[in-house]
C-alpha positions in Angstrom: 33.8 -45.9 -66.4 31.3 -43.0 -67.0 30.8 -40.5 -69.6 29.8 -37.0 -69.6 28.2 -35.2 -72.5 29.1 -31.5 -72.6 28.3 -29.5 -75.8 28.0 -32.6 -77.8 31.5 -33.8 -76.8 31.9 -37.0 -74.8 34.3 -36.8 -72.2 35.5 -39.7 -69.8 34.8 -39.0 -66.2 36.9 -40.7 -63.5 36.4 -39.8 -59.9 33.9 -37.0 -60.9 36.7 -35.1 -62.5 36.6 -34.2 -66.1 40.4 -34.6 -66.9 40.3 -33.6 -70.5 39.8 -30.0 -69.5 43.0 -29.8 -67.7 45.2 -31.7 -70.2 47.9 -29.6 -71.9 48.6 -29.9 -75.6 52.3 -30.1 -74.7 54.3 -30.1 -71.5 57.8 -28.8 -71.9 60.1 -28.2 -68.8 60.7 -24.4 -69.5 60.1 -21.6 -72.1 63.5 -21.6 -73.4 63.3 -25.4 -74.4 60.1 -24.9 -76.5 61.2 -25.8 -79.9 60.4 -23.5 -82.8 60.0 -26.5 -85.0 57.0 -27.6 -82.9 55.4 -24.2 -83.2 56.1 -24.2 -87.0 54.7 -27.7 -87.5 51.4 -26.7 -85.6 51.2 -23.4 -87.7 51.4 -21.3 -84.7 51.8 -17.5 -85.4 50.7 -16.0 -82.2 52.1 -16.9 -78.6 50.3 -15.9 -75.4 52.4 -16.1 -72.3 51.4 -16.2 -68.6 53.9 -14.0 -66.7 54.3 -15.1 -63.0 56.4 -18.2 -62.6 56.3 -18.7 -66.4 58.5 -15.7 -67.6 59.4 -14.2 -64.3 59.9 -15.3 -60.6 58.0 -13.7 -57.9 59.4 -10.1 -57.3 61.8 -10.3 -60.1 61.8 -9.4 -63.8 61.9 -11.7 -66.8 64.8 -14.3 -66.7 67.5 -13.9 -69.3 66.8 -17.4 -70.9 63.1 -16.3 -71.4 64.1 -12.8 -72.6 66.5 -14.5 -75.4 63.8 -17.0 -76.4 61.1 -14.2 -76.9 63.6 -12.1 -78.9 64.4 -15.0 -81.1 60.6 -15.9 -81.4 60.0 -12.2 -82.6 62.9 -12.4 -85.1 61.2 -15.6 -86.6 58.0 -13.6 -87.1 55.9 -14.9 -84.2 53.5 -12.3 -82.5 53.7 -12.3 -78.6 51.1 -11.1 -76.1 51.3 -11.3 -72.4 48.0 -12.6 -70.8 48.6 -12.4 -67.1 46.3 -12.5 -64.1 48.6 -10.3 -62.1 47.4 -7.1 -60.6 51.0 -5.8 -60.8 50.5 -3.5 -63.9 53.9 -2.1 -63.5 55.5 -5.5 -64.0 53.5 -6.3 -67.2 54.2 -2.9 -68.5 58.0 -3.1 -68.0 58.1 -6.5 -69.8 56.0 -5.1 -72.6 58.2 -2.1 -72.9 61.6 -4.0 -72.6 60.6 -6.5 -75.2 58.4 -4.4 -77.4 55.4 -6.7 -77.1 51.8 -6.6 -76.3 50.3 -7.4 -72.9 47.1 -7.9 -70.9 46.9 -7.9 -67.2 44.2 -8.9 -64.7 43.1 -11.5 -67.4 41.2 -13.6 -64.9 42.2 -16.9 -66.5 40.6 -19.4 -67.0 38.2 -16.7 -68.3 38.6 -16.4 -72.0 37.8 -12.8 -72.6 41.5 -11.6 -72.3 42.5 -14.5 -74.7 40.0 -13.3 -77.2 41.5 -9.7 -76.8 45.0 -11.1 -77.4 43.9 -12.9 -80.6 42.7 -9.6 -81.8 45.7 -7.7 -80.8 48.0 -10.4 -82.5 45.6 -10.7 -85.6 45.8 -14.6 -85.6 43.2 -17.2 -85.6 42.4 -19.7 -82.7 44.1 -22.4 -84.7 47.2 -20.4 -84.9 47.5 -19.5 -81.2 49.1 -21.1 -78.2 49.0 -20.3 -74.6 52.2 -20.8 -72.5 51.7 -21.1 -68.7 52.8 -22.8 -65.5 49.3 -23.6 -64.1 46.7 -26.3 -65.0 43.8 -24.5 -63.3 44.2 -21.1 -65.0 46.5 -21.3 -68.0 45.6 -24.8 -69.5 42.0 -24.8 -68.4 41.7 -21.3 -70.1 43.3 -22.4 -73.3 41.2 -25.5 -73.5 38.0 -23.6 -72.7 38.8 -21.1 -75.5 39.8 -23.7 -77.9 43.4 -23.0 -78.4 46.7 -25.2 -77.9 48.5 -24.9 -74.6 52.0 -25.5 -73.4 52.4 -26.3 -69.8 55.9 -25.4 -68.4 57.3 -26.0 -65.0 57.1 -23.1 -62.6 60.3 -21.2 -62.4 60.4 -21.0 -58.6 58.7 -22.6 -55.5 58.0 -19.3 -54.1 54.5 -18.3 -55.2 51.6 -16.0 -54.3 49.1 -17.3 -51.7 46.3 -18.4 -54.0 48.6 -20.2 -56.4 50.3 -22.1 -53.4 46.9 -23.2 -52.3 46.1 -24.6 -55.8 49.4 -26.5 -56.4 48.7 -29.5 -54.4 45.5 -30.1 -56.4 47.2 -29.4 -59.6 49.8 -32.0 -58.9 46.8 -34.5 -58.1 45.3 -33.9 -61.5 48.6 -34.0 -63.4 49.4 -37.4 -61.8 45.9 -38.6 -63.0 46.5 -37.2 -66.4 49.9 -38.9 -66.6 48.5 -42.1 -65.5 45.8 -42.0 -68.1 48.4 -41.3 -70.8 50.5 -44.2 -69.7 47.4 -46.5 -70.0 46.6 -45.3 -73.4 
């Protein structure tokens, strides 16, 4: 077993992959099953959401379950900001308007710039924020790079954009390795 030293942290390296960077804080099947008690326990005040295949399916609007969950989160005082890589400005603006929430598009996750902007918009600290998304290589990696918690949800649909569909087999490989490592702990 090898160790890699990055920024004074020691990460276990297996097969040349630094698995810790892709490990979500939590894995929950879908947004509407995220328990508010979990967010409260972790002192979460601001929730960043990916859009495509997390809140919406390709070519469709936000699902009714996700709409209801976000409305309930707002009633409970959570601040919400969309952080999406999509170029579809209309889609993000429609969700923002319909739900009266903030949003950023063309976020370029796993870049952390949009997440920093979202923190400022929501006026929360890193330790009070979580990013919810369906992709290891953009959402979870971005959250981990930025130093915030992440919730990985299952994609809403098998229908995806070309770039995402290319990445999915590699994400499944990494997820299997992460699950195997967790089982061995």
